[in-house]
N, C-alpha and C positions, 0 to 999 in steps of 0.2 A: 268564503263561507266556511270551508273546511277548517281553517285555522280557529275560527270561532267555536266550532263543535268540539274540536280536539282538546282545547283548553279546558272547558268544562269537564270533559271526560278524563283528562289527567288529574283535575283536581279532585274529583270524585274518587279516584283511586289513591292519590297521594296523601290526602288529609286522614282518611281510615287507616292507612298503613302507618302513618306517623302516630296516630293516636294509639294503635295497638303496640307499636314498639316502644312507645313512652311508658305504657303500662307494665311491659314485660321488664324494661330495664330497671325501673324503680323497685320492682319487686324481686329482681335478679333471678331469671330462670335457670334451671338446671336441665342439662341433656344427660339422660341416663341411657346407657346402652349395654346390652348382653350380647357376648359373642361367644362361640365354641373357641375354647383356648388353642386347640391343636391347629385349626384351619383359620381362624379369624372370622369364620362365617357369622354374619349378624344374625342374632335370634330375635331381639326386640329393641326398640328405641322408642323414648318418649321424652317430651318436654314437660318439666314440672315447675309450677309456680312456687316461690319460698312458702315453707310450711306444709306442702303437700307430703303426705307420707307414703313410704315404701315399707312393705311388712315381709320379712324372710321368716318362714317356719321350717323346722327340721326336726328329726330326732337324734338325740346324742346316743351314739351306738355304744359307749362305755357304761353310761348310767341309766339308759332307757328313758330319759327325760324328754318331754316335748319342749322345744326351744322355740321362742318367738322373739325376734329382733325388730325394733321399730326405729326407722331412720326417717329423718325429715329433710327435704331439699332446702339447701341454703346456699344461695348465690354461686352455684356451680359445684357444689360439694354435698355429699351425703353424710349427715350427722347421725351417729347412733344415739338416740335420746332414751330408750329403754330396752330391757332385756329381762326376759322371765324363763326360767328353767322350771318346769312344772311336772310333778309325778301325775299321770293320767289317772291313777286310781287314788291318789292322796289328796289331802286338804289343799287349800289355796297355799302357794308357796309364801314364806315369810319375805318381808321388805328388808333390803340391806342397803348400806350406804353405797353410793356409786364408786367410792373409792375401794370397794371390796371386790368388785366385779371380776377384775383380772385373775385374781386368785381363784375365785369361784368356778371360773370357766374350766379350769384345771383339776379341781379337787372333787368336784360333784356335789350332789345334794340340791334340792330344790330352793330357788330364790327368786326374788323380784327386784328389779332396781330401775328407778326413774331419776330424771334429771341428769342423765349422762350427756356429754358433749364431746364425743370422739368423731372427728371428722375423717371422711374417707373420700378418696378419689378413685382408688382402684382396689378391687378385691378379687382374688382367684378362689373359686368354690369348687373342691373336688367332689365328685358324685360317688358315694359308696352305695352299697347294697341296701343298708338300714336306714340312712338319714333321710332320704327322700325330700330333699330341699325344694321348697316352692317359694317363688317371689310374687306378691301381690303389688302390682304397680299400676296405677290409674284403675281402670275397670277390667284389668287382665290377671289372670294368674298364669305364671310360667313355671311349669314343672321341669326342673333341670334334668331329671333322669330321662324323661321323654325326649328332651332335646338332644342330649349327648351320650345317654347311655350310662351304664355302669362303668366306672373307671375314667370317665370323661371329666372334663373341667369347664366351668363357665367363668368368663371374665366379665364383671361388672365394672364399668367405668362412669364417673360422673365428671361433668365439666360444663363450661360455659358454652352455649350454643352461638354458631355464627348468626349474624344479622338476617340472612337469607332463610336459615332454618326456622327463625320465629315468624317470618312472613308466611312461609309454606305450611 
């Protein structure tokens, strides 16, 4: 009698788990983790489906512009898809070609670029007094300065999760 009841129970667990795993593997989940650079202490971790966005906002200390960087999860990687440097008191920033973005990060001035495809697996963010970087991921906003303080650093890593992380 016990063997009969345990088989249906096993099937009730196995098939939903297989269904969940098949959905995640088709879309390619991405594990995103934030940790303190100095200690390795985990700050936050999340599993994202392909196409889910992560948004980093900060203030550029040299030019006083508000920066918004939008990343998309794509099969174990975060891909920078758009960036905006905006003057808080000015008009909407002009659109620029994605090929101009690298130079514009260094030279200043408002701009907005879409259609970028810059993949990242690991980024180190240093926390200054002015920048106040914040990362919106899933339904949470992580304020880096609150987590590691002025002068600290946050390491963002992206990768493919292990199968048991998907189940949990």
